C-alpha positions in Angstrom: 18.0 82.9 36.3 16.5 79.5 37.4 17.2 76.4 35.4 19.8 75.7 32.7 17.6 73.7 30.3 18.0 74.6 26.6 14.8 75.7 24.9 15.2 74.2 21.4 13.0 72.7 18.7 13.2 69.4 20.5 11.3 71.0 23.4 8.2 71.3 21.2 6.0 68.2 21.4 3.0 67.2 19.4 0.7 65.1 21.4 -2.0 63.3 19.4 -4.7 60.7 19.7 -5.0 58.5 22.8 -1.9 60.1 24.4 -3.7 63.5 24.5 -6.9 61.9 25.9 -4.9 60.3 28.7 -3.0 63.5 29.4 -6.1 65.7 29.4 -9.1 63.4 30.1 -11.2 66.3 31.4 -11.4 67.8 27.9 -13.1 64.6 26.7 -15.2 63.2 29.5 -15.4 65.9 32.2 -14.3 64.8 35.6 -12.7 61.4 36.4 -14.1 60.5 39.8 -14.5 57.1 41.4 -18.1 56.2 40.6 -19.8 57.9 43.6 -21.3 60.6 41.4 -23.6 59.9 38.3 -21.5 62.5 36.4 -18.2 60.6 37.0 -16.2 59.5 34.0 -16.8 55.8 34.2 -20.5 56.4 33.5 -19.6 58.7 30.6 -17.5 55.8 29.1 -20.5 53.4 29.5 -22.9 56.0 28.0 -20.6 56.6 24.9 -20.7 52.9 24.0 -24.5 52.5 24.7 -25.1 55.6 22.6 -23.5 53.9 19.6 -25.6 50.8 20.1 -28.8 52.8 20.5 -28.0 54.9 17.4 -28.0 51.7 15.4 -31.5 50.9 16.6 -32.6 54.5 15.8 -31.5 53.9 12.2 -33.6 50.8 12.0 -31.0 48.0 12.8 -31.5 45.6 15.7 -34.1 45.6 18.4 -32.0 44.6 21.5 -28.9 45.9 23.3 -27.2 43.7 25.9 -25.3 45.4 28.7 -23.3 43.5 31.4 -21.4 45.1 34.3 -19.3 42.5 36.1 -17.6 44.5 38.9 -15.1 46.5 36.8 -15.6 44.9 33.4 -18.3 46.2 31.0 -19.6 44.5 27.8 -22.1 46.1 25.4 -23.6 44.1 22.5 -25.8 45.5 19.8 -27.4 43.8 16.8 -26.9 46.5 14.3 -24.9 46.6 11.1 -21.5 46.1 12.7 -18.5 48.4 12.0 -17.1 48.0 8.5 -13.9 45.8 8.9 -11.6 48.3 7.2 -12.7 51.0 9.6 -12.7 49.2 13.0 -9.2 50.3 14.1 -9.7 53.8 12.7 -13.1 54.2 14.4 -11.8 53.1 17.8 -8.4 54.7 18.0 -8.0 57.7 15.6 -9.6 61.0 16.8 -12.2 62.7 14.6 -12.9 59.5 12.7 -16.5 58.1 12.6 -19.6 57.5 10.6 -21.6 60.5 12.1 -20.1 63.5 10.4 -22.9 63.6 7.8 -26.6 62.8 8.1 -26.7 59.9 5.7 -26.0 57.1 8.2 -26.9 58.6 11.5 -29.5 61.4 11.2 -30.2 62.2 14.8 -27.5 60.6 17.0 -25.9 61.9 20.2 -22.2 61.3 19.4 -21.2 63.4 16.4 -17.6 64.4 17.1 -15.7 61.2 16.4 -14.3 61.2 20.0 -16.5 59.0 22.2 -15.3 55.5 21.5 -11.7 56.7 21.2 -11.9 58.2 24.7 -13.3 54.9 26.1 -10.4 53.0 24.5 -7.7 55.5 25.7 -9.0 55.5 29.3 -9.5 51.7 29.6 -7.0 49.2 31.0 -8.3 46.8 28.4 -10.6 47.5 25.4 -11.8 44.9 22.9 -14.0 45.6 20.0 -15.5 42.8 17.8 -17.6 43.6 14.6 -19.8 40.9 13.2 -20.9 41.1 9.6 -22.4 38.4 7.4 -20.6 35.4 8.9 -17.3 37.1 9.4 -15.9 39.1 12.4 -13.1 41.5 13.0 -11.6 41.8 16.5 -9.1 44.4 17.8 -7.6 44.3 21.3 -6.1 47.4 23.0 -4.3 48.2 26.3 -4.6 51.8 27.4 -5.3 52.9 23.9 -2.4 50.9 22.3 -3.3 48.2 19.8 -2.0 44.8 20.9 -3.6 42.5 18.2 -6.3 42.4 15.5 -7.6 40.0 12.9 -10.5 38.6 10.9 -12.2 35.2 11.3 -15.4 33.3 10.7 -18.3 33.7 13.1 -21.8 32.3 13.7 -22.8 35.4 15.6 -25.5 37.7 14.4 -24.5 41.0 12.8 -23.6 43.8 15.3 -20.9 45.1 17.5 -19.5 43.8 20.8 -17.4 46.1 23.0 -15.7 45.0 26.1 -13.8 47.4 28.3 -12.4 47.8 31.8 -11.8 51.4 32.9 -8.2 52.1 33.9 -7.8 52.2 37.7 -4.8 54.5 37.2 -7.2 57.1 35.8 -10.3 56.3 37.9 -8.6 55.5 41.2 -10.5 53.1 43.4 -13.6 53.2 41.2 -16.6 51.0 41.3 -19.9 51.1 39.4 -23.0 52.2 41.3 -25.6 49.9 39.7 -28.4 52.3 40.7 -26.9 54.9 38.4 -26.4 52.3 35.6 -30.0 51.1 36.0 -31.3 54.6 35.7 -29.3 55.2 32.6 -30.6 52.0 31.0 -34.2 52.7 32.0 -34.0 56.2 30.4 -32.8 54.7 27.1 -35.8 52.3 27.2 -38.3 55.2 27.8 -36.9 57.2 24.9 -36.7 54.4 22.4 -40.0 52.6 22.3 -39.6 49.1 20.9 -36.0 48.7 22.0 -35.2 46.1 24.7 -32.2 46.8 26.8 -31.0 43.8 28.9 -28.9 44.8 31.9 -27.2 41.9 33.8 -30.1 39.6 32.7 -32.9 42.0 33.5 -34.9 43.3 30.5 -36.1 46.9 30.2 -38.6 47.9 27.5 -41.2 50.7 27.4 -44.5 50.7 25.5 -45.5 54.2 26.4 -42.3 56.2 26.2 -42.0 59.2 28.4 -45.4 58.6 30.0 -43.9 55.4 31.5 -40.9 57.4 32.8 -43.1 60.0 34.6 -45.7 57.5 35.9 -43.0 55.2 37.3 -41.1 58.0 38.9 -44.0 59.9 40.6 -43.3 60.2 44.3 -46.8 61.6 45.1 -50.1 61.2 43.3 -50.4 64.0 40.7 -53.4 66.4 40.7 -54.5 65.0 37.4 -53.4 62.2 35.0 -50.2 63.2 33.2 -50.8 64.7 29.8 -48.8 62.8 27.1 -48.3 64.5 23.7 -46.3 63.2 20.8 -45.3 64.6 17.5 -42.6 64.3 14.9 -39.2 64.8 16.7 -40.9 65.8 20.0 -42.6 64.1 22.9 -43.8 65.8 26.1 -45.5 64.8 29.4 -46.8 67.1 32.1 -48.9 67.2 35.2 -48.9 69.2 38.5 -48.3 68.1 42.1 -48.2 69.7 45.5 -44.4 69.8 45.9 -42.4 73.1 45.5 -40.3 73.7 42.5 -40.3 72.0 39.1 -39.3 68.4 38.3 -38.9 68.1 34.5 -36.6 65.6 32.9 -35.2 66.5 29.5 -33.6 64.5 26.7 -32.1 65.2 23.3 -31.6 62.3 20.8 -31.9 59.9 23.7 -29.3 61.8 25.8 -30.4 62.7 29.4 -29.6 66.4 29.6 -29.8 66.8 33.3 -28.6 70.4 33.2 -31.3 71.3 30.6 -30.5 73.7 27.8 -32.4 75.5 25.0 -35.1 72.8 24.7 -35.9 72.7 28.4 -36.0 76.5 28.6 -38.3 76.6 25.6 -40.6 73.9 27.2 -40.8 75.8 30.5 -41.6 79.0 28.6 -44.2 77.3 26.4 -46.1 75.8 29.3 -46.5 79.1 31.1 -47.4 80.9 27.8 -50.0 78.4 26.8 -51.7 78.3 30.2 -51.8 82.1 30.4 -53.4 82.3 26.9 -55.8 79.4 27.6 -57.2 81.0 30.8 -56.9 84.5 29.4 -55.3 85.7 32.6 -51.9 87.3 33.2 -50.6 84.5 35.6 -46.9 84.7 36.2 -44.8 81.9 34.7 -43.6 80.8 38.2 -47.2 80.3 39.3 -48.1 78.3 36.1 -45.1 76.0 36.7 -45.1 75.6 40.5 -45.2 71.9 41.4 -45.0 70.8 37.8 -43.7 67.3 37.0 -43.0 66.2 33.4 -40.5 65.5 30.7 -39.5 66.5 27.2 -37.6 64.7 24.5 -36.6 66.2 21.1 -34.7 64.8 18.1 -32.5 67.2 16.2 -29.7 66.9 13.7 -26.1 67.4 14.9 -26.8 68.7 18.4 -24.4 71.0 20.0 -23.9 70.2 23.7 -22.1 72.3 26.3 -19.2 70.2 27.5 -18.1 66.7 26.4 -20.4 65.1 29.0 -23.4 66.4 27.0 -25.6 67.3 29.9 -26.8 70.7 28.6 -28.0 71.5 25.1 -26.6 74.6 23.5 -28.1 74.3 20.0 -30.3 77.1 18.8 -31.8 75.5 15.7 -33.4 72.1 14.9 -30.8 71.7 12.1 -28.1 73.7 10.4 -26.5 72.8 7.1 -24.5 74.6 4.4 -25.2 78.0 5.9 -29.0 77.4 6.2 -30.9 76.7 9.4 -34.2 75.1 10.2 -36.7 76.5 12.8 -35.3 77.5 16.2 -35.7 75.0 19.0 -37.6 77.7 20.9 -40.2 78.3 18.1 -40.5 74.5 17.4 -41.2 73.6 21.0 -43.5 76.7 21.5 -45.6 75.9 18.4 -46.0 72.2 19.4 -46.9 72.9 23.0 -49.3 75.8 22.4 -51.2 74.0 19.6 -51.4 70.5 21.2 -51.7 71.4 24.9 -54.5 73.9 24.0 -56.3 71.2 22.0 -55.9 68.7 24.9 -57.4 71.1 27.4 -60.4 71.7 25.2 -61.0 68.0 24.9 -60.4 67.1 28.6 -62.4 69.8 30.3 -62.4 68.0 33.7 -58.8 69.0 34.4 -59.3 72.7 33.5 -60.4 73.8 37.0 -57.8 71.5 38.6 -54.9 73.3 36.9 -56.3 76.7 37.4 -56.9 76.1 41.1 -53.2 75.0 41.4 -52.1 78.2 39.7 -54.3 80.3 41.9 -53.1 78.7 45.1 -49.4 79.2 44.0 -50.3 82.8 43.2 -51.9 83.4 46.6 -49.0 81.9 48.5 -46.4 83.9 46.4 -48.2 87.2 47.0 -48.5 86.5 50.7 -44.7 86.0 51.1 -43.4 88.3 48.4 -43.8 91.4 50.4 -42.2 89.8 53.4 -39.2 88.7 51.4 -38.9 92.1 49.7 -38.7 93.8 53.1 -36.1 91.3 54.4 -33.9 91.8 51.3 -34.2 95.6 51.5 -33.2 95.5 55.1 -30.2 93.3 54.3 -29.2 95.7 51.5 -29.4 98.8 53.8 -27.4 97.0 56.5 -24.6 95.8 54.2 -23.7 96.7 50.6 -22.5 93.1 50.2 -23.8 89.9 51.5 -22.4 89.8 55.1 -22.5 86.0 55.3 -20.7 85.4 52.0 -17.0 85.3 51.3 -17.1 85.1 47.5 -14.6 83.8 45.1 -12.7 85.7 42.3 -14.7 83.7 39.8 -17.7 85.8 40.6 -16.1 89.0 41.9 -14.5 89.3 38.4 -17.3 87.8 36.4 -17.9 91.0 34.4 -14.3 91.1 33.3 -13.2 87.5 33.1 -14.6 85.0 30.6 -15.7 81.8 32.4 -14.3 78.5 31.0 -16.2 75.2 31.3 -13.5 74.1 33.8 -14.2 77.2 35.9 -18.0 76.4 35.9 -17.4 72.8 36.9 -15.1 73.7 39.8 -17.1 76.7 41.1 -18.1 75.8 44.7 -19.7 77.3 47.8 -19.1 75.9 51.3 -22.0 76.2 53.7 -20.5 76.0 57.2 -21.3 77.1 60.7 -19.5 79.4 63.2 -16.6 81.8 62.9 -13.9 79.2 63.7 -14.9 76.7 61.0 -15.7 79.4 58.3 -12.4 81.1 59.1 -10.5 77.9 58.7 -12.1 77.1 55.3 -11.7 80.7 54.1 -7.9 80.6 54.8 -7.5 77.2 53.2 -9.8 77.5 50.2 -8.7 78.3 46.6 -10.1 81.8 46.4 -10.3 81.7 42.6 -13.4 79.5 42.6 -14.3 78.5 46.2 -16.7 80.7 48.2 -17.7 80.3 51.8 -21.2 81.1 53.4 -21.2 81.2 57.2 -24.3 80.2 59.2 -24.9 81.5 62.7 -25.9 78.5 64.8 -28.7 76.2 63.7 -30.8 77.4 60.8 -34.6 77.4 60.7 -36.2 74.0 60.6 -38.2 74.4 57.4 -40.0 71.1 57.9 -41.8 72.4 61.0 -42.4 75.9 59.7 -44.4 77.3 56.7 -43.0 79.2 53.8 -43.9 82.5 55.5 -41.3 81.8 58.2 -38.8 81.0 55.5 -39.6 84.4 53.9 -39.0 86.2 57.1 -35.7 84.4 57.9 -32.8 86.8 57.2 -30.1 84.1 57.0 -31.9 81.8 54.6 -32.7 84.7 52.3 -29.1 85.7 52.3 -28.2 82.1 51.4 -30.7 82.1 48.5 -29.2 85.4 47.4 -25.6 84.0 47.6 -26.7 81.1 45.4 -28.4 83.4 42.9 -31.6 81.3 42.7 -34.0 84.0 43.9 -35.7 84.2 40.5 -34.7 81.0 38.7 -32.6 77.9 39.3 -30.9 78.5 36.0 -29.1 81.4 37.6 -27.3 79.2 40.1 -23.9 80.8 40.7 -22.0 77.7 41.8 -21.8 74.2 40.4 -21.1 72.6 43.7 -23.0 73.4 46.9 -21.0 71.8 49.7 -22.4 71.4 53.3 -19.4 71.5 55.7 -20.3 70.9 59.3 -18.5 69.5 62.4 -18.4 65.7 63.0 -20.4 65.9 66.2 -24.1 65.9 67.2 -24.6 69.6 66.6 -22.8 69.4 63.3 -25.0 66.5 62.1 -28.2 68.4 63.2 -27.1 71.5 61.3 -26.4 69.4 58.2 -29.9 67.9 58.4 -31.5 71.3 58.7 -29.6 72.6 55.7 -30.6 69.6 53.6 -34.2 69.9 54.8 -34.2 73.5 53.4 -33.0 72.3 50.0 -35.3 69.3 49.9 -38.4 71.4 50.7 -37.8 74.5 48.6 -35.1 73.7 46.0 -35.2 69.9 45.4 -34.1 70.3 41.8 -30.7 71.5 43.1 -30.4 68.0 44.6 -31.8 66.2 41.6 -29.3 67.9 39.3 -26.4 66.8 41.4 -25.3 70.1 42.8 -25.6 69.4 46.6 -22.7 67.6 48.4 -21.5 66.9 51.9 -17.9 67.5 52.7 -16.1 64.6 54.3 -13.5 65.7 56.8 -11.0 63.5 58.6 -12.0 62.2 62.0 -8.4 61.4 63.0 -4.8 62.3 62.4 -2.4 59.4 63.0 1.3 60.4 63.0 4.8 59.5 64.0 8.0 61.5 63.7 8.2 60.9 59.9 4.6 60.9 58.6 1.1 62.2 59.0 -2.0 60.1 58.0 -5.5 61.6 57.9 -8.3 59.0 58.5 -12.0 59.4 57.7 -13.2 56.3 59.7 -12.2 54.1 62.6 -11.2 51.4 60.1 -8.8 53.8 58.3 -7.4 54.8 61.7 -6.6 51.3 62.7 -5.0 50.6 59.4 -2.8 53.7 59.7 -1.8 52.7 63.3 -0.6 49.3 62.1 1.3 50.7 59.1 3.0 53.5 61.0 3.8 51.0 63.8 5.5 52.4 66.9 5.4 55.8 68.5 2.1 57.0 66.9 0.1 59.9 68.2 -3.6 60.0 67.5 -5.7 63.2 67.3 -9.5 63.0 67.2 -11.0 66.0 65.2 -14.4 66.9 66.4 -14.7 70.4 64.9 -13.5 72.0 61.6 -12.0 74.8 63.7 -9.6 72.2 65.3 -7.9 71.6 62.0 -5.3 74.1 61.0 -5.8 76.0 57.7 -2.6 74.4 56.3 -3.9 70.9 57.0 -7.4 71.8 55.8 -6.0 72.9 52.4 -5.4 69.3 51.5 -8.9 68.3 52.4 -10.7 70.8 50.0 -8.2 70.6 47.2 -8.1 68.3 44.2 -8.4 65.2 46.4 -11.5 66.6 48.3 -13.9 63.8 49.4 -17.5 64.7 48.7 -20.7 62.7 49.3 -23.3 63.4 46.7 -26.7 64.1 48.1 -29.0 61.8 46.0 -32.7 62.1 45.5 -34.3 59.7 43.0 -37.4 61.0 41.1 -39.5 58.3 42.6 -38.5 59.1 46.2 -41.2 61.0 48.2 -39.6 64.2 49.7 -42.5 64.5 52.2 -41.9 60.9 53.4 -38.1 61.4 53.7 -38.5 64.7 55.7 -41.2 63.2 57.9 -38.9 60.3 58.8 -35.8 62.3 59.6 -37.3 65.6 60.8 -40.8 64.7 62.0 -41.9 63.3 65.4 -39.5 61.0 67.1 -41.3 57.8 66.1 -40.4 54.2 67.2 -39.3 53.5 63.6 -36.8 56.3 63.7 -35.6 55.3 67.2 -34.9 51.8 65.9 -33.1 53.1 62.9 -30.8 55.2 65.1 -30.1 52.4 67.4 -29.2 50.1 64.5 -26.9 52.6 62.8 -25.4 54.7 65.5 -21.7 54.4 66.3 -20.9 55.8 69.7 -18.0 58.2 70.3 -16.4 55.5 72.4 -16.4 53.1 69.4 -14.5 55.7 67.4 -12.0 56.3 70.2 -11.3 52.6 71.0 -8.3 51.3 69.2 -7.2 47.6 69.0 -3.5 47.7 68.9 
């Protein structure tokens, strides 16, 4: 028997409050991260504090929120009512304590579980909250969730709350705020709260037209007709059509950007198709009605239920529930509003009626032309192999009928897209087979930029990739949270990476917009001596490792994934895996991006390559 420890009553621990948050941060804010991804924890912390400030505005108190991000320190000042002094410490340090558990003070807020501010406090190196009320203020200072000092004094400040916090570098190692992500967050708040001014580092953001401003400012190409803007009690929608593939619909609940959608977005998508079919009195398919759509939806509901603490997907079924009674379903509420108001709008703006129908018909024609080709390709694949021959799936999916998926499983589920038997074999041996799958390409995939959709439909390999991802019918069926492009660090590898990204950008841009597509960083060098190995991802890291390991170092340059042993590779795709998020802002033109990187070899692109290219010799040279 291993171990001689005594299992007694003293072995049983009760972990409460901030200690539990620091021990299990994922339960409260999702992933930690270092700020490279908009879903990383530091942005969740910032959002939780801004949510509270915006909720004050929503209840009719204060018209301005001031946000400052100075490197790693954040301050958020609202001009609401201020936290009651006798509740400041409880509201910022004791779990399940807050003013949002009933609907008297906060009718339609985002944070309803009494956790948000406490999580920010617990995960901050320093957290200071100051409440201003009627000429007096109460200030409390914390360090990693532990109260250091508190007290009340006079003040000349206007009523409201000031929160200052610095995320803990021990939790968010090497973090930094990406101000593009922060600016997008602040802009979204302004679009959703007309009349509210948000001041970020001295720049004011205020919207006069709500979601219409959001859609107009983020359009990457001219829409086929001016966006339709409809507002009602607890709902606001915008929609138009463009010529791009897929759908680009932003969704919000109580001011929260639900980038993963949920019941409200599903209802909106259904309502658009249903209303257009009934208006034109033709049995158009929902996909044809929504192809190329751009738009947004925002709804206000009481006590929303979000899937996961990061609140990026709405799970609520009803507009409100209380004492065993429930209001209308979100589905019926959205459907009724869209069908009534969109139908009225079309009858009043007859000039756009033929424009929308022409778009639907062109989508229908293209779909019918390629559907037969795709069907034959998939049937051929099924006859050849019972299972997808390119996919080495993970247990998470192989057992999906018998095993209940947890939110952690969903978050970690990943598929590596790699090229060649050697690289895919290495990753397959090194991966965590519980939730990491591998899809193996054969050489360079089809250049979708140069070819039409018919060629894509005929391409066996890309059809197998779509099948592996599960998005043949709908993006909501995506089987993996993380799509990871893993190619060699050489010219061929970079070209394959660009071809794969071109495929996603042209036909599945929403997978990129929702933050699902990543590029795997793999080490370029191994620097080692007799005692230690160092893996380096850049020439700068290599030179630093050489100096630190000092004498007798051996340097290995990795050019292909197959050159790295599966034992070594296990470290690179584990918990410390380095991923570069593929980012695509709403306002960026996909056509322009693909034309620049994949189009004719223009002088502009040649100059870009000359200015940014690092030669192989530069990587090899070492200044010892």
